[in-house]
C-alpha positions in Angstrom: 0.0 0.0 0.0 1.1 3.6 -0.7 0.8 6.3 1.9 0.6 10.0 1.2 1.2 13.0 3.4 0.2 16.6 2.8 1.3 19.8 4.5 1.7 23.5 3.7 4.2 26.2 4.5 3.5 29.9 4.6 -0.2 30.1 5.4 0.1 33.1 7.7 2.8 35.5 6.4 2.1 38.9 5.0 4.5 38.4 2.1 5.1 35.6 -0.4 3.3 32.5 -1.5 1.9 29.6 0.3 3.3 26.2 -0.8 1.4 22.9 -0.4 3.2 19.6 -0.9 2.3 16.0 -1.2 4.7 13.1 -0.5 4.0 9.5 -1.3 5.9 6.3 -0.2 5.3 2.6 -0.1 4.2 1.4 3.4 7.2 -0.9 3.7 9.6 2.1 3.3 8.0 4.5 5.6 10.3 3.6 8.5 13.3 4.7 6.4 12.0 8.3 6.6 12.7 8.5 10.3 16.2 7.0 9.8 16.9 9.9 7.4 16.0 12.3 10.1 12.6 13.3 8.6 10.6 15.2 11.2 8.4 18.3 11.4 10.2 20.9 9.3 9.9 23.5 12.1 12.2 21.4 14.2 15.0 21.4 11.6 17.4 24.2 10.7 17.2 25.5 7.1 20.5 23.9 6.1 19.4 20.5 7.6 16.1 20.7 5.8 17.8 21.0 2.5 20.1 18.0 3.3 17.1 15.9 4.4 15.1 16.9 1.3 17.8 15.8 -1.1 18.0 12.4 0.6 14.3 12.1 0.9 13.6 12.8 -2.8 15.5 9.6 -3.7 13.4 7.6 -1.3 9.9 8.9 -2.1 7.8 7.1 -4.8 6.2 10.4 -5.8 6.0 14.0 -4.7 4.5 17.2 -6.0 4.3 20.8 -5.0 1.8 23.6 -5.7 2.7 27.3 -5.2 -0.3 29.4 -4.2 0.5 33.0 -5.1 -0.8 36.0 -2.9 -3.4 37.0 -5.5 -5.0 33.6 -5.4 -4.9 33.7 -1.6 -6.6 37.2 -1.6 -9.3 36.0 -4.0 -10.0 33.0 -1.7 -10.2 35.1 1.4 -12.8 37.3 -0.3 -14.9 34.3 -1.4 -15.0 30.9 0.4 -12.0 31.3 2.7 -8.5 30.0 2.9 -9.5 26.5 4.2 -11.6 26.0 1.1 -8.7 27.0 -1.2 -6.3 24.7 0.7 -8.8 21.9 0.3 -9.0 22.4 -3.5 -5.3 22.5 -3.9 -4.9 19.3 -1.7 -7.4 17.5 -3.9 -5.5 18.7 -7.0 -2.3 17.2 -5.5 -4.0 13.9 -4.5 -5.4 13.5 -8.0 -1.9 14.0 -9.4 -0.6 11.3 -7.0 -3.4 8.9 -7.9 -2.4 9.0 -11.5 1.1 7.7 -10.5 0.5 5.5 -7.5 -2.4 3.4 -6.1 -2.8 5.4 -2.9 -4.4 3.7 0.1 -4.5 6.6 2.5 -3.7 10.3 2.6 -2.7 11.9 5.9 -3.3 15.6 6.0 -2.1 18.3 8.5 -5.5 20.0 9.0 -5.7 23.8 9.0 -9.2 23.5 10.5 -9.2 23.3 14.4 -11.9 20.6 13.8 -9.9 18.1 11.6 -12.8 15.7 11.2 -14.7 18.5 9.4 -11.7 19.2 7.1 -11.2 15.5 6.4 -14.9 15.1 5.5 -14.7 18.0 3.1 -11.7 16.4 1.4 -13.3 13.0 1.2 -16.4 14.6 -0.3 -14.4 16.6 -2.9 -12.4 13.5 -3.8 -15.5 11.4 -4.2 -14.3 8.7 -1.8 -11.5 7.7 -4.1 -9.0 7.4 -1.3 -9.1 7.2 2.5 -8.4 10.6 4.1 -7.1 11.1 7.7 -6.9 14.8 8.7 -5.3 15.7 12.0 -4.0 18.8 13.7 -0.2 18.5 14.1 -0.1 15.6 11.7 3.5 16.6 10.8 4.5 15.5 14.3 2.6 12.2 14.2 3.3 10.9 10.7 6.7 10.7 9.1 5.1 11.0 5.6 3.4 14.3 6.6 6.7 15.5 8.0 8.2 14.7 4.6 5.6 16.9 2.9 6.3 19.7 5.4 10.0 19.6 4.5 9.2 19.8 0.8 6.8 22.7 1.3 9.1 24.6 3.7 12.2 24.3 1.6 10.4 25.3 -1.6 8.9 28.4 0.1 12.2 29.4 1.6 13.8 29.3 -1.9 11.0 31.5 -3.3 11.2 34.0 -0.4 15.0 34.3 -0.9 14.3 35.2 -4.6 11.8 37.9 -3.5 14.4 39.3 -1.0 17.0 39.5 -3.7 14.5 41.5 -5.8 12.9 43.7 -3.2 15.2 43.7 -0.2 15.1 42.0 3.2 11.6 42.0 4.7 12.4 39.7 7.6 10.3 36.6 8.3 7.3 37.9 6.4 5.0 37.6 9.5 3.2 40.7 10.7 4.5 40.1 14.2 8.1 40.6 13.0 9.3 44.2 13.5 11.5 44.0 10.4 8.5 42.9 8.3 6.3 45.7 9.7 9.1 48.3 9.1 9.4 47.1 5.5 5.6 47.2 5.0 5.3 50.7 6.5 8.2 52.1 4.3 6.8 50.5 1.2 3.3 51.8 1.8 4.7 55.3 2.5 6.7 55.3 -0.7 4.4 53.5 -3.1 0.9 54.1 -1.6 -0.1 50.4 -1.9 1.2 47.0 -0.8 4.0 45.4 -2.9 3.0 42.9 -5.6 4.2 39.9 -3.5 2.0 40.9 -0.5 -1.3 39.5 0.6 -3.5 42.6 0.3 -6.4 41.0 2.2 -4.4 40.8 5.4 -5.8 43.2 8.0 -2.2 44.5 8.7 -2.5 46.8 5.7 -5.6 48.5 6.9 -4.0 49.1 10.3 -0.9 50.5 8.7 -2.9 52.8 6.5 -4.8 54.1 9.6 -1.4 54.7 11.4 0.0 56.5 8.4 -3.2 58.7 8.1 -2.9 59.5 11.8 0.7 60.4 11.6 0.0 62.8 8.7 -2.8 64.4 10.6 -0.6 65.0 13.6 2.3 66.5 11.6 
C-alpha cells in the first residue's frame, strides 16, 4: 500500500506565496524516513532541511508541490475562505498522486481546528477515491506528513529568498516581525499600496494605513 502525506508552508505570512506539498511512499519504506531524520520541518534548521530533502527525494515514490500566489490567496479570502482554497489544492495534488500510484490513505495536516470537518470535506471533494485522515499536528505524528512539510518549507524558503534579492530584506514575512512591519510601512509610505508579492487582504494593511493617516494628521 502507498501512503501520502500533505502539508503546507506559509499560510500566515504577509509576504510571499503559500506552498502545499504531497509526498508518497510505499508502506514498507515509511520507517526509512525516520532513519533519514525526517521530522516536522519547524524542528530542523534551514540547512538541515535542504540536506534531508535531497536524501528524501531519492526515497519517495512520488512527490509534487503547488505554489499558491498571494493574488490567489486574496481571492480565496474574499470568497470561500483560505481553508476551502487549501482543500481544493490538496485535492489537486492527491489526484496527481493517484495518476502515478495506487494510494491507500492520505494523511493531512489539518488547517481547521476541527480536523474531522476538514477530512470530511476532502473525502467529499475526492468522491471517496481514497481514505483521508486529517489531524492537527499531523507533521508530528506521521513521518510522511513531516516529509511533505519539509518539501513545502524548503520550496517556500527558496521562493522567499528570490523575493528578497529583488525587493530587499523584509524579515520573516510575518506581521509580528518588527522588520516585516518596518518594510511594509516604508513600502506603503513610498508607493501608496502594498508590494506585488503581498497578501493585500491581510488586516495588517488597513491598520498600517490608519497609522499613516494619523501620523500625517498629527504633523
